[in-house]
C-alpha positions in Angstrom: 101.8 121.3 78.4 100.2 118.8 80.7 100.3 119.2 84.0 104.1 118.5 85.9 102.6 115.8 88.5 105.7 114.2 88.9 107.6 117.7 89.9 104.3 119.1 92.0 104.8 115.8 94.4 108.3 116.6 95.0 107.8 120.0 95.2 104.9 120.1 97.5 106.8 118.3 100.4 109.8 121.0 99.7 107.9 124.1 100.0 106.1 122.7 102.7 109.8 122.1 104.8 110.5 125.7 103.7 106.7 126.9 105.1 106.8 125.0 108.6 110.5 126.5 108.9 109.5 129.8 108.8 106.7 129.6 111.4 108.0 131.8 114.4 109.2 129.9 116.9 107.0 130.7 119.5 104.0 129.1 117.1 105.3 125.4 117.8 102.1 124.0 117.4 101.4 125.8 114.4 104.1 124.6 112.8 103.0 120.9 113.5 99.8 121.2 111.9 101.1 122.4 108.6 103.6 119.9 108.3 100.8 117.4 108.8 99.0 119.1 106.2 101.7 119.8 103.3 102.2 116.1 104.0 98.5 114.9 103.9 98.8 117.0 100.5 101.3 115.2 99.2 99.9 112.1 99.9 96.8 113.2 97.6 99.8 113.8 94.8 100.9 110.1 95.4 97.5 108.9 94.9 97.2 110.5 91.4 100.5 109.3 90.2 99.5 105.9 91.5 96.0 105.8 89.8 96.9 107.5 86.3 100.1 105.3 86.3 99.1 102.3 83.5 100.6 99.4 84.7 100.2 98.1 80.9 101.8 101.4 78.8 105.3 102.7 78.7 107.5 101.9 80.8 108.2 105.4 82.1 105.1 107.5 82.3 103.9 110.9 83.6 107.7 112.4 82.1 108.8 115.7 82.3 112.2 116.3 80.5 113.6 119.9 80.5 117.2 121.1 79.6 119.1 121.9 83.4 122.6 122.7 82.2 123.0 122.3 78.6 127.5 122.3 79.1 127.2 119.4 80.7 124.4 117.3 79.0 122.3 117.1 82.6 118.4 116.9 82.4 115.9 117.4 84.7 114.0 114.4 83.4 111.8 112.3 85.7 109.4 109.2 85.0 108.0 106.5 86.8 107.7 102.6 86.1 105.7 100.4 88.5 108.6 100.1 91.2 109.0 104.0 91.7 105.4 104.7 91.8 104.9 101.8 94.6 108.0 103.2 96.6 106.2 106.8 96.1 103.0 105.8 97.3 104.8 104.0 100.7 107.0 107.6 101.4 103.7 109.4 101.2 101.6 107.2 103.5 104.6 107.1 106.2 105.5 110.6 106.3 101.9 112.0 107.8 102.1 109.1 110.5 106.1 109.6 111.1 104.7 113.7 111.5 102.1 112.3 113.9 104.3 110.0 116.0 106.9 112.3 116.6 104.4 115.2 117.9 106.0 116.0 120.7 109.6 114.6 119.9 111.0 118.7 119.3 109.0 120.3 122.4 111.5 121.9 124.9 112.9 119.5 126.8 112.6 121.0 130.3 109.2 122.1 131.1 109.8 126.2 131.1 113.3 126.0 130.7 114.9 128.6 128.0 116.5 125.3 126.6 114.6 125.2 123.4 115.1 122.5 120.3 113.9 124.1 117.4 110.4 122.6 117.0 109.8 124.1 113.3 113.2 122.5 112.2 112.3 119.0 113.3 109.4 119.1 111.1 110.9 120.9 107.8 113.8 118.8 107.6 110.8 115.6 107.9 109.7 117.2 105.1 113.0 117.9 103.4 113.7 114.5 102.8 110.4 113.1 101.6 111.1 115.5 98.9 114.3 114.4 98.1 113.4 110.7 98.5 110.5 111.1 96.2 113.0 113.1 93.4 115.3 110.1 93.7 112.5 107.3 92.8 111.6 109.8 89.9 115.0 110.7 88.3 115.9 109.2 85.1 118.8 110.9 84.7 121.6 109.5 86.9 123.1 113.1 87.6 120.0 114.5 88.5 119.8 111.1 90.7 123.2 111.6 92.2 122.2 115.2 93.2 119.3 114.2 95.9 121.2 110.6 96.7 123.5 112.8 98.5 121.4 116.0 99.0 119.2 114.0 101.3 122.1 113.0 103.7 121.9 116.8 105.1 118.8 116.9 106.7 119.2 113.0 107.7 122.4 114.4 109.4 120.5 116.9 111.6 117.6 114.7 113.0 120.2 112.4 113.9 122.6 115.2 115.4 119.8 117.1 116.7 116.7 115.5 118.0 118.0 112.1 119.5 116.4 110.3 121.7 115.7 111.4 125.2 115.5 108.1 126.7 119.5 107.3 127.4 121.0 105.9 130.6 123.9 108.1 130.7 122.3 111.3 130.7 122.1 113.7 128.7 125.8 115.2 128.3 126.5 111.3 127.1 123.5 110.8 124.7 124.6 114.1 123.0 127.9 112.4 122.4 127.1 109.6 121.2 124.3 111.7 118.9 126.8 113.1 117.1 129.2 110.3 116.7 125.9 108.3 115.6 125.2 111.3 113.2 128.7 111.8 111.6 129.1 107.8 111.0 125.6 107.9 108.9 127.4 111.0 107.3 130.8 109.3 106.9 129.5 106.1 105.6 127.2 107.4 103.4 129.8 109.9 101.7 132.2 107.7 101.0 130.0 105.9 99.2 128.8 109.1 97.2 132.2 109.9 96.2 132.5 106.4 94.8 129.6 107.2 92.7 130.6 110.4 91.6 133.3 109.2 89.9 131.1 106.6 88.4 128.8 108.6 87.1 131.1 111.0 85.8 132.7 107.5 83.5 129.1 106.6 83.1 129.1 110.3 80.9 132.2 109.9 79.4 131.7 106.3 77.9 128.1 106.5 77.3 127.8 110.7 76.4 124.4 110.7 78.7 123.4 111.3 81.6 120.1 110.0 80.0 119.0 106.7 81.4 116.7 106.4 79.0 119.0 107.2 76.0 121.8 105.4 77.3 118.9 101.9 77.4 118.2 102.9 73.7 121.2 103.5 72.1 122.4 99.9 73.8 119.1 98.2 72.5 119.9 99.6 69.3 123.3 99.1 69.2 124.8 101.7 68.9 126.5 101.6 72.2 128.7 99.3 73.9 130.6 99.1 76.6 133.9 97.2 77.3 133.3 94.6 79.7 136.1 95.6 81.9 134.9 99.2 81.9 131.4 98.2 82.8 132.3 95.8 85.9 134.3 99.0 86.8 131.2 101.6 86.9 129.0 99.1 88.3 130.8 98.3 91.5 130.9 102.0 91.9 127.6 102.5 91.6 126.9 99.5 93.5 129.1 100.6 96.3 127.6 103.6 97.0 123.6 101.4 97.0 125.0 98.8 99.4 126.2 101.8 102.0 122.6 103.0 101.7 120.5 99.9 101.7 122.3 98.7 104.1 124.4 95.7 102.9 126.8 93.8 105.3 129.6 94.4 105.7 129.2 98.1 104.8 125.9 98.3 107.1 127.7 99.3 110.8 126.0 103.4 110.5 122.5 101.7 111.4 122.7 100.5 114.7 124.0 103.6 115.8 121.6 106.3 113.7 118.5 104.1 115.0 119.5 103.9 117.5 120.3 107.5 118.9 117.2 108.6 116.8 113.9 109.2 118.0 111.2 106.2 117.0 110.1 108.4 113.6 113.4 109.4 112.3 114.5 105.6 113.2 111.5 104.4 110.5 112.3 107.7 108.2 116.2 106.1 108.0 114.8 102.3 107.4 111.2 102.6 106.2 111.6 105.5 103.6 115.6 106.5 102.9 117.3 103.2 102.7 115.1 101.9 100.2 116.4 104.4 97.8 119.5 102.2 97.7 117.6 98.9 97.0 115.7 100.9 94.3 118.9 102.3 92.5 120.3 98.4 92.4 117.2 97.6 90.5 116.5 101.2 88.5 120.8 101.7 87.1 122.9 98.5 88.0 120.5 96.1 86.2 119.6 98.7 83.6 122.7 100.2 82.8 125.4 97.0 83.9 123.9 94.1 82.9 126.5 91.7 82.0 128.6 93.8 84.9 125.3 92.6 87.2 125.3 88.9 86.3 128.8 89.1 86.6 128.8 89.7 90.5 125.4 88.3 91.1 127.3 85.3 93.1 129.5 87.1 95.5 126.0 89.8 95.7 124.3 86.8 96.6 126.8 85.4 99.7 126.8 88.8 100.8 123.0 88.8 101.1 123.3 86.0 102.6 125.5 87.4 105.2 123.5 89.9 105.9 120.4 87.5 106.2 121.8 85.2 109.0 124.4 87.9 110.4 121.9 90.7 111.3 119.1 88.0 112.9 122.1 86.3 114.8 122.9 89.9 116.4 119.3 90.5 116.9 118.9 87.8 119.1 121.7 88.7 121.5 120.2 93.2 122.0 119.8 94.5 125.0 118.6 97.4 123.2 115.5 97.7 121.7 116.2 100.2 118.9 119.1 98.4 117.9 117.1 94.3 117.5 114.6 96.2 115.0 118.0 98.1 113.6 119.7 94.8 113.0 116.4 93.0 111.7 116.7 95.7 109.1 119.7 94.6 108.4 118.4 90.9 108.0 115.0 92.1 105.8 117.6 94.0 103.8 119.5 90.9 102.9 116.6 88.9 101.3 115.3 92.1 99.3 118.8 92.1 97.8 119.1 88.8 97.6 115.4 88.5 95.7 116.9 91.3 93.5 119.9 89.6 92.4 118.3 85.7 91.9 117.7 87.5 88.6 114.3 85.8 88.7 110.7 87.4 87.9 109.4 85.3 91.6 112.6 86.9 93.3 112.4 90.6 91.8 109.0 91.0 92.1 109.1 89.7 96.1 111.8 91.9 96.3 110.3 95.3 95.3 107.0 93.9 97.3 109.4 93.1 100.1 110.5 97.3 100.1 106.8 97.9 101.1 106.0 95.4 102.9 109.0 96.4 105.2 108.7 99.6 105.2 105.3 99.1 106.6 106.0 96.4 109.4 109.2 98.6 110.6 107.5 101.3 111.1 104.7 99.7 113.3 107.1 98.3 115.0 109.5 100.7 115.4 106.6 103.3 116.0 104.8 101.5 119.0 108.4 101.1 120.3 109.0 104.4 120.5 105.8 104.9 122.7 106.8 102.3 125.5 110.3 103.7 125.4 109.0 107.3 125.7 106.8 106.0 128.8 109.3 104.1 130.6 112.3 106.2 129.8 114.6 103.3 128.6 115.5 101.6 125.7 116.8 98.5 127.6 114.6 95.6 127.3 115.6 94.3 130.8 114.1 97.4 132.2 110.4 96.2 131.1 108.0 93.1 132.2 103.7 92.8 132.3 103.2 95.5 130.2 100.5 93.8 128.4 98.1 93.7 132.0 98.6 97.2 132.1 98.3 98.5 128.2 96.8 96.1 126.4 96.5 97.4 122.7 100.1 98.5 123.1 101.1 95.0 124.1 98.8 93.9 121.2 99.9 96.2 118.6 103.3 96.0 119.4 102.8 91.8 118.9 101.0 92.4 115.3 104.5 94.6 114.4 106.6 91.8 115.7 104.4 88.9 113.9 104.9 90.8 110.5 108.6 91.5 111.0 108.9 87.1 111.3 106.3 87.6 108.5 103.8 85.4 110.1 101.7 84.1 107.2 98.2 86.4 106.9 100.8 89.5 107.7 102.3 91.6 104.6 105.8 90.2 104.8 105.0 87.2 104.6 103.9 86.9 100.8 107.3 88.8 99.8 109.4 86.7 101.3 107.9 83.7 100.2 108.5 84.9 96.9 112.4 85.7 97.4 112.7 82.4 98.8 111.0 80.5 95.5 112.5 82.9 93.6 115.8 82.1 94.7 115.7 78.7 95.0 114.4 77.7 91.4 117.9 79.3 90.3 120.0 78.7 93.3 119.0 76.3 95.8 121.5 76.2 98.1 121.1 80.3 98.8 117.6 79.9 99.0 117.6 77.0 101.4 120.3 78.5 104.1 118.5 81.9 103.8 115.8 80.3 105.3 117.1 80.2 108.6 116.8 83.7 108.8 113.5 82.9 109.1 113.9 80.7 112.3 116.0 83.6 114.1 113.4 85.8 113.5 111.0 84.2 115.1 113.5 83.6 118.0 114.2 87.2 118.4 111.1 88.5 118.1 109.4 86.2 119.8 111.6 86.6 122.8 111.4 90.3 122.7 107.5 90.5 122.8 108.5 87.9 126.2 110.7 90.2 127.8 109.0 93.2 127.5 105.4 92.3 127.3 104.9 88.9 129.7 105.5 87.8 133.3 105.3 89.8 136.4 104.6 93.8 136.1 108.1 95.7 137.3 106.9 98.3 139.3 108.3 100.7 136.9 105.8 100.0 134.1 102.9 99.4 136.8 101.2 103.0 136.0 102.3 102.7 132.3 98.7 104.6 130.0 98.1 102.6 127.5 97.7 104.3 123.6 96.2 107.9 123.3 94.3 108.7 120.7 96.9 110.0 118.7 99.3 106.9 119.0 96.4 104.8 118.2 95.5 107.2 115.2 99.3 106.5 114.1 99.3 102.5 114.1 95.6 102.0 113.4 96.3 102.1 109.6 99.3 101.0 109.4 98.2 97.5 111.0 95.0 97.7 108.9 97.4 97.7 105.7 99.7 95.1 106.7 96.7 92.6 107.4 94.6 93.7 103.8 98.4 93.0 101.9 98.9 90.3 103.8 95.9 88.6 102.1 95.4 90.2 99.2 98.7 92.0 97.9 97.5 92.2 94.5 97.0 95.8 93.9 100.8 96.5 94.4 102.2 93.2 92.4 100.1 94.2 89.7 101.6 97.5 89.5 105.1 96.0 90.1 105.1 92.9 87.7 105.3 94.4 84.4 108.5 96.7 85.2 110.1 93.4 87.0 109.5 91.9 83.3 111.3 95.0 81.6 114.1 94.5 84.0 114.7 90.7 83.6 114.7 91.7 79.6 117.2 94.4 80.7 119.8 91.8 82.0 118.6 88.8 79.0 117.1 87.1 82.1 114.6 84.4 82.1 112.8 82.4 84.6 114.3 78.8 84.9 111.9 76.3 83.5 110.7 73.7 86.2 112.6 70.3 85.9 108.8 67.9 86.4 106.0 69.2 83.8 103.2 69.7 85.0 100.3 67.4 84.6 97.9 68.3 82.0 
C-alpha cells in the first residue's frame, strides 16, 4: 500500500491545530512556534505533491479511495489534477507567512491585564482552515467536498468575530459589535449558499447514483448516464450559487468587505487569498465537469455578472476611505477577472484564470500584510490619517508600492501574465466583454496609485513622524513573496506547465475548442 500523501498533506495541519490548541495558556510563544513548525512541514509535503505530480500523466493522480459511509454511497476519495496541485501549493506557501505576520495579533489586549485573548486558539484555527481548504482541493467525492466546503466556515467565523482588528476609530465596544456583525454576515451568506448546494448534491446523487466525480464522468463519457436538460440546469445553479457566494461574485459579494475590514490583516489574507479560491476552483472542477451543457447555457449571464464585478469592485475601491475595504473591493474586481476567464470557455482564459488564482493570492498577501503592518503602527485604517510615510519608513513604502503595482497588473509582475491571458481568452470568443473588462485595468491603476499617493507621499504627518520601518520578522514575511511576484512575472512556466493539461481536459469536458483566428498567419 502506497503512502497516503494527500491525506498526510491535509492531516498534518489538522494535527497541528489540535497540538497548538493543547498548549498551556501561559505558553503563548511555544504555541506560535508550534503552529509555524506545522505550517512549514505542510509546505514540505505540498512541495512533494507538486514534485510527484506528472503533468503528462492521468487526470487525477496520487489517488486514494476508501469506503466511508457505505449505506449512502459516500467514499473517502481524493485525487489531484494540475489546478489542485497549484492551489494546494499556494495555500501551503501562504500559511507560514500568515502565521508569522499574525505573531502578535492574539497577544493580551493590554499589558499586565487579565483580558487575555486565546493566543493558542488563534493559530489553531488558522491551521484548521488550512487542513479543510487542502482537503477541499483534494476531494473527488462530491459529498466529501461539501463537508469540508462548509466546515471551514466554523473556524473562519471565530477568526473574524473573535480576533478582529484592534485599529478602530470608535473604541473597543463598537469594534466588538462590528466584528460580530461581520462574522455573522459571513456565516449566513456562506451557509445559505451551502444549503442550496446540499440540495443540489442530493439531487445529483438521485439522478447519478454516485457521489464520485470520476465515476459520474466515466459513466457520462460511456453513454451509461445522461441527465435531462432541465435537471442539469437546476443542479448547476445549486452548485454555482454556493461557489459564487464563496468566490465572491456580484451581487453575492457584500459579506467580503465587512469580513476583511474587521479581521486582522493575516486573517483577511486567509479569507481572500486562500478560502475564496475554493469557490473559483470548484467552478472548474465541479460545475464544468459535472454540468457541461448547463455551464455553456449559463455562460452569457455569468460573463455579464463577472464584468459587473470587475467594474463595480474597481469603482467602489476608488471611493474607499478605509485601506482594508479598498483592498477588499479590489479583490472583488480581481475575482471577476478569474470567473470571466473560467467561463470564456477558451484554453487561454482558463489557464489565465487558474494562474490568476495563484498570482492574486500572492499579490493580495503582499499588499494586505504590508497594510496590516502600517495600520498596527498608526492605529488607524483610514487613508486620510496617513501621509509622508515613505520618508520615515522607506522599506515599508517600497514593498507597499510593489504590492500595489502587482495589484494593478504591472508588466513584469505576476498578475500581469494571468490578466493578459484572461483578456485574450475572453476577447477571442466574446470581444465586447473583453474590451469592456479592460476598463477595470484603468480603474485599478487609479485606486492603487491614489492609495499610495495619499498614504506614502506628501508632507510627513505628525502622527507618522516616528513610525518605525519594517522589522526583521516583517521583512521575512514579505520579502519571499515579493521575490515570487517578480519571478512568476518573468517566468510563469513552472505553474502553466502544471495547469495547462488540466485546462485542456476541462475544455474537453465542455466540448469546446479555441476559436480559429480570422486571419491565417503568414507561412
